[in-house]
C-alpha positions, 0 to 999 in steps of 0.5 A: 853507563853500565860500560863507564861502570864497568871501566871504573871496576876494573881499574879499581882492580887493577890498583888494588891488585898492584897493592896485594902483588908487593904485600904477598911479596916477602919482606927483605931483611932489614926492611920493617913491615911498616915500610913495606906497607908504605910501598904497597900504598905508593905503588897502588897509587902510582898506578891508580894515577896512571889507570884513574878509577878517580882523578890523579889528585883524588887517588894522592889524597886516598893515598895520604889517608891510606898510609896513616890508617895503615900505620905506615905513616904518622899522621902528622907525617903523612900530611907533612909534604903540604908544608913543603916550600916547593908545593907552595911555589908550585901553587903561587905560580899557578895563581900567576897563570891565573893573572895572566889569563884574567888580564889578557896579557898572555894573549897580548904577548902572543899577538905581538910576537904573531904580528912581527914574525907570523907572515910565514907558516914557520915563522908563526909557529916560531912566534907561538913558543917565544911566547910559550918560552917567555911565559914559562919562566914563571908559569908552571901551568901547561894547561894555563900556557897551552889551553889558555893562551897558545892553543886558542890563538893557533886554532883561530888562524887555522880556521882563518886558513879553512884548516879544520879538523873535521872536513879533509883541510887539517892538513892546510895548517892545523896539523902541523901548529899542533905536532910543533906546539906540543913537540916544543911545549916538552922542550920549553917544560925541560928549559925552566925550574918552572917549565911545569909543575913537576920540576920543583918536585924533580929538583927537591928529590935530586937536592935530598938524594943527591945534594945538588942544589938546581936553583932557578938559574942553575936549572936555566943556564944548564939547559938554554944551549941544548934547549935553543938548539932542540927548538931550532931543530925539531920545527925544522924536522917537522916542516921539513917531512910533515909539512904544512899545505900552507907556507905563507900566513900573512892573514895571521898578521891581520888576525893579530892586528884585529884582536889587538885592537879588539884587547885596546889599550894596555890596561894597568893591570897588565902594566902592573902583572908585566912589572910583577912578572919581571920582578919575580923573575929578576929575583929568581935569577939573582937568587945567589945575591940576595939570598931571598928563598924562591917561594918567598919570592913568588909568595911576595909577587901574589901578595902584590897581585892581591893588594892591587886588586889585579886578583881578587881572593876569589880567583885564587878559590876559583883556580880549582886546577892549582888546589888539585896539584896542590893535593896531588904533589904535597901527598906525593913528596912525602910519600916519595920521601919517606919511602926513600927514608926507609931504604928500600929504593937503595935495595932496588938500586944495588939489584939493578946496578948489579945488572950493569956490573963490568960496564964503564959508567958511560955505558952504563949511564947511557942504558939506564937513561934509555930505560928510564926515557922510553918508560914513559910510554906507561906514564900519563904525567910526568909527575907520575913517572919522576915520583915512581923512578927518579929517585931509584934511578938517580941511586942506580947511576950513581952506584955505577960512578957516573958523575953526580952532576951529569946525572941529575941534570941528564934525569931531569931534563928527560923527565920532561923530554920524555913526555914528547912520545904519546898523546897523553904524556903530559897535561897539554898532549890531551889538550893538543890531541882532542882538537882532533888535527893530529891522528894517534899514528901521525903523533906517536911517529913525529914524537919518537922522531922527536925523541930521538933527535932531543936524547942526540942534542941533549946528550951531544950539545948538553955534555958539551956545554956542561963540560964548559959549566964544569958539571963533569 
């Protein structure tokens, strides 16, 4: 207990020190003391989200309070992020994920795919990947997709083949599946605006900073080609260089059949949820035709689920992770937006751009993107990475003359793909790593190899596809 208490105090010391470092730096010309105070609080909040003396959401809430307490922002402005439509879009999508788990529809979809293509180990992996891909089209909760639907099936099948993390049998099947599912998870996160919760924040930052609107359909159409290539290449790489001992899994089909029998016939609640799921995604894809806001569509879907009793009000209030995310993103969105309004990020961009002076935009963009990508080693979440670095790096890359369309796509997708580097890169990482099937060295090695392949695929295949789409 004493050791844990000591660790907590050291974490608080790091947070306070990070703020003091900023405060003690002379305020640049043209920047107000209030703006500089806001920067200090923002830095402390991001550092606090990384070292976590309290949970990330609690640290953000403290940061919001501090901005008002120390006069960096008026209280109305400090709380303004919680009225942001994208924050409510994320909240509504989390409620949808609650319905997927409650009704069993998500599990049923996964089991159907396992029954169809799960006779071989690689096919089993692809069955779970396809399930995750379909769910990501409207569910941004990677924790719900991974921890609530995909992982339980993967773990059960592994144990069916006597592959366990603690008796020397992990390599039979479990290690392969955990590596495969996580590395494909970050690709799936990059594939949809709803792939993970931070993507709507990324889109919001890009719209406000570069004037480019990455709608649901624009994000998906731009991502689909490099995404499919990555989802083919990365599993094959892992299967080739880190293969499972078991190559065929006919028992997985038997397992899926047995579990589907336990689920029984499709329930009315599942049919209603499936209809709502298809309706929401369909309306998001065709948003340019009808003009209904994406957040309105999501909230309408939740209203239907409440009216039909698929979801109860208690389900919404009990979805604690959704409300944690609401506090987290609402606070960070407003702080990042207000910080951008101060002109501090512009000064930073101009300073960094000076180091690439004289470079062609191609080399400058490549260098800056690599720095941005591998900086994720220092972050425990995509959100922290994005809120700390996206706006400044977007400004820098545009300043060196890189095409705006190309720049925003690469930054948006790299923000997700970089999370595959470590066992703490984003929410599903500790979920899969925590099973004990994969050692840290193995995880980081595969993460680095996958990062190189993803960078090459999303750069070269992406550039060709985006040229066809007219992005640059």
